[in-house]
Structures are given as structure tokens and as C-alpha cells.
C-alpha positions in Angstrom: 134.2 105.7 96.9 135.3 108.1 99.6 139.0 108.2 100.5 140.2 105.9 103.3 139.3 107.3 106.7 141.2 106.8 109.9 140.3 103.6 111.6 138.6 101.9 108.7 141.5 99.6 107.9 141.6 100.1 104.1 145.1 101.6 104.0 146.5 99.0 106.4 145.1 96.1 104.3 146.5 97.6 101.1 149.9 97.7 102.8 149.7 94.1 104.0 148.6 93.0 100.5 151.7 94.7 98.9 154.0 93.2 101.5 152.7 89.7 101.0 152.9 90.1 97.2 156.5 91.2 97.5 157.4 88.3 99.8 155.6 85.9 97.4 157.8 87.2 94.6 161.0 86.7 96.6 160.1 83.1 97.4 158.3 82.1 94.2 157.7 79.2 93.2 158.7 77.5 96.5 156.3 76.8 99.3 156.8 80.1 101.2 156.0 81.9 98.0 152.7 80.1 97.7 151.9 80.8 101.3 152.5 84.5 100.9 150.4 84.5 97.7 147.6 82.9 99.7 147.9 85.6 102.4 147.8 88.3 99.7 144.6 86.7 98.2 143.0 86.6 101.7 143.9 90.3 102.0 142.3 91.2 98.7 139.1 89.4 99.7 139.0 91.2 103.1 139.7 94.5 101.4 136.7 93.8 99.0 134.5 93.3 102.1 135.7 96.5 103.7 135.0 98.5 100.5 131.6 96.9 100.1 130.7 97.9 103.6 131.8 101.5 103.0 129.6 101.7 99.8 126.6 99.8 101.1 126.3 100.8 104.7 124.5 104.0 105.7 126.9 106.6 107.0 126.5 109.2 109.7 128.0 112.6 109.1 128.1 115.8 111.2 126.5 118.0 108.6 123.4 115.9 108.4 120.0 117.6 108.7 117.5 116.3 111.2 115.4 114.8 108.4 118.5 113.0 107.0 119.2 111.7 110.5 115.7 110.3 110.7 116.2 108.5 107.4 119.6 107.3 108.5 118.1 105.8 111.7 115.3 104.2 109.7 117.9 102.6 107.3 119.8 101.2 110.3 116.6 99.6 111.5 115.9 98.2 108.0 119.4 96.6 108.0 118.4 95.0 111.3 115.3 93.5 109.4 112.7 95.9 110.8 110.1 97.4 108.6 110.7 101.0 109.4 108.8 104.0 108.0 109.7 107.6 108.6 106.6 109.6 109.6 105.5 112.9 108.0 107.2 115.9 109.5 104.0 117.4 110.9 101.4 115.7 113.1 103.8 112.9 114.1 102.9 113.2 117.8 106.6 113.0 118.7 107.2 109.8 116.6 109.8 110.1 113.8 109.9 106.3 112.9 107.4 103.5 113.3 109.0 100.1 113.0 107.6 96.6 113.0 109.2 93.2 113.2 107.6 89.8 113.9 104.4 91.4 115.3 106.3 93.9 117.5 105.8 97.6 117.0 108.2 100.2 118.3 108.2 104.0 117.8 111.4 106.0 117.6 112.2 109.6 118.1 115.4 110.9 116.6 117.2 113.8 118.2 120.3 115.3 116.5 121.4 117.7 119.3 124.7 119.2 120.3 123.7 118.9 124.1 122.4 116.0 126.1 118.7 115.2 125.4 116.3 116.1 128.2 112.9 115.0 129.6 110.8 116.5 126.8 112.0 113.8 124.2 111.1 111.0 126.7 107.7 112.6 127.4 107.0 112.9 123.7 107.9 109.3 122.9 105.7 108.1 125.9 102.8 109.9 124.3 103.8 108.5 120.9 103.7 104.9 122.2 100.1 105.3 123.2 99.2 107.2 120.0 100.8 104.6 117.7 99.7 101.6 119.8 103.3 100.5 120.1 104.9 98.1 122.4 108.0 100.2 123.2 109.5 103.6 122.6 113.1 104.4 121.7 114.8 107.8 121.7 118.0 107.9 119.5 120.5 110.7 119.7 124.0 111.7 118.6 124.9 112.8 122.1 124.0 111.5 125.6 121.0 112.1 127.9 120.5 114.1 131.0 120.1 112.3 134.3 116.5 113.4 134.5 115.7 112.0 131.1 117.4 108.7 132.0 115.3 108.4 135.2 112.1 109.2 133.3 112.9 106.8 130.5 113.6 104.0 133.0 110.3 104.5 134.8 108.4 104.5 131.5 110.3 101.6 129.9 111.7 103.8 127.1 115.0 102.7 125.6 117.6 105.5 125.2 120.2 104.9 122.5 123.0 106.6 120.7 122.7 106.2 116.9 125.6 103.6 116.7 123.6 101.3 119.0 120.7 100.9 116.5 122.6 98.1 114.9 122.1 96.1 118.1 118.5 97.1 118.8 117.1 93.6 119.0 119.5 92.6 121.7 119.0 95.9 123.6 115.2 95.5 123.4 115.4 91.9 124.6 117.7 92.9 127.5 115.3 95.6 128.7 112.0 93.8 128.0 109.0 94.9 130.1 
């Protein structure tokens, strides 16, 4: 397991657990001691969930290669119950992932850039929609999009996302349905 990171809550929960155990010891075996012991048990269970999420969930990291980013995005789609396959690196026609769920097919292009994504990515995914006979196209990035890319995506019904938003893709697709 990796060490606790800022904002993940592990260190905070460990602190609460120790506090509740100490208070339970002070008041044991009276009713407040039992209550503090129950709170400590709740903390241990919550901590177990946090640790499980850290181990089981796919993690984004800055040093990731573009290929690793594609596999990371595909795994996020799989967690959302999509059947997602990463396409071969060459001859993909601008499509990095083909995903299907309940008869719907979407194509995804993954861009791990340091600057906002421009029109070219949107143009490529529009071509990829036709090539893969997909219902929708999605461009996923680690950064934002240029105004021109946003306008082109809107006129072509392409969904522009940041990688963190893939967990909510079903809601986002439903909200922007053609």
C-alpha cells in the first residue's frame, strides 16, 4: 500500500480511531465506554473501505505514458460497467477505446497533454464515430479544451471530459443525449 496522501482521509481516520479507543478505555465498562468502542469500530470499518479503494481503484499519476493513460481510462469505463477495449496503437482512426453497454457503442480518444486540447482531437473522434459505427464520441484529457474545440464538439455532439469525469460517464451521456 502506498503511504497516505493528502486529502485521502486515512491519517484522519486513524487519529479518530485512537481517540475513540482512548476514550473507551477511560469510561470502560460504563455506557460511554461502549459508545466510544462502537465509534472506534465504525472508524476501523470505514478505514478498511478507504484502504480497499486505494488498492482496488485505478490511479492516475503524472508520469503515466499515453498508453498507460488509455488503459487507465478504459479501466474507469469498465468500473462503470462498460465493455471497454483499447484499440491497437496504429490504424485506430483516432479512436483509442471502443466501449459498449446495453447496445450503445461509444468511441473515446484519450489525450494526455500539458496544454488545452484543440480542434484536431475533436475532428479525429468525429471521423472515428463514423468509422467504428458508434453512437457518440468522447474526448478525455488531463487538461482543458480550447474554445474552438468546445464549439466544434458541441456542433458535432462530442462529449469533452476530464479523466476524473469518466466515473460519471453514464449521467453525462444522458444529459447531453442527441
